[in-house]
N, C-alpha and C positions, 0 to 999 in steps of 0.2 A: 476729690477726686471722684468723677462721674462714673456709673455703670456699666458705661460704654468704654468709657478708659481701661477698667478693671476688665472687664472682659477681653479689651485688647492684649494688656500685661499677663494676664492669664494664659494668652494663646502663645504668647512668648515663651512662656513658660513653660507649657506643655511641649512645645516643641524642644526645647532644649532640654528636657527630660526624657523623653522619648527616644531621642537620638543617643542619650547619653545610655538609656538601658538597652537601647538595640545594640551600642558599641560593647556594653557589659557583658551581653549576653554572647557576643559572638567570642569574645576576648575569652569566655569561660568554655565555650563549646570548643573553640581552639586548641585550649588546654587540657582538654578530655574530663573538665568537671561538669558537674551536673546543678540543678536549680540548689541553691544556698538559702538557708531562711533570713539572709540578709536580701537575697533578692525577691522573695517573696514578698517580705516587707516592703521593699521598694515596688513595686507592683500595684502595691493596694493602695499605697500613697500614690502614686500613679492614676488608677482608677477614680479615686477620691478626686483627684484635680478634674479630670475628665467629666465626671457626674455635675460637682461644683461647675465648671465651666459650660454645660450643657442648661444647667438650670439657671444662669444670671442670662443665658441667651434665648432660653425660652422667656421669660422674666421682659427683657429686651423687646420680644418678638410681641409681647401682648401688649406692651408700653405704644406699640406701633412702630418700632425702629425693626422695621425691614433689613434682612441682607439683601445684597444684590441679585445674587440667584439663588434659587432652590436646590441646588447640590451643597450649599454650604449647610442646611439643615440636614441635608443626606449623609456629610460628613459626621457632622456632629452625631448621629444616633451612631453611625458604625464605629465611629471611635469607642465609643462607651461598649458597645458589644467586642470588642478585640479581644481585649484579655479573658474576660470570661470566657469566650469563644474559645481561647486554646487551652484552659484551664480544664474545659470541658471535654475538649475533643482528648488530652493526654491523662483526664481522670484523674489530675494532679500530681503526674508524673514528677519524678526529681532527677532523672535520666538526662543523659548526655543530650540527646536527640530533643528534647522538648526545650531544652537552651538554642538551638538552631532553631527552632519555628519560632519562640518569642523574639529571637533576633531579627527574623526574614519580618515575621507581622511587626513587628515596632518600628523597622527600618520606613515599610510600606505607610504604616501608621501616620508616621514624623515627616515622609511626600505629601500624604494626605491632607495635614494640618498646614504645611506651606501653602496645599492649593485652597485650604479652607479659607484661609487670609484671603486671596487675593477673589474668591466668591461672596464672601460676607462685605466685602467694598472697602477692606482696610489695607 
């Protein structure tokens, strides 16, 4: 399996995981629940996935495999910043309102990942 294929496979994994985390957050919000330790752990796993995906993309860029558009790189940078950004904004709060923020931003991120696949030439 080539590095490009791994990057593509991880992109599909990132899309699926991001939408699952968004739906889970909406579910918890509507059930009037805050952020659980399981959800925190899942966010960490997602963030690690996004970072690994970005590193592979950077390696591919260095190797001369360029995306079809610059927006692809912008989407990659933003994807790594969303979860830490929400965490910083909420100061690590476990309140119900925090679930709505994660749900909304992860839904946005999932859509952005779909767009990223298009701008990457895949």
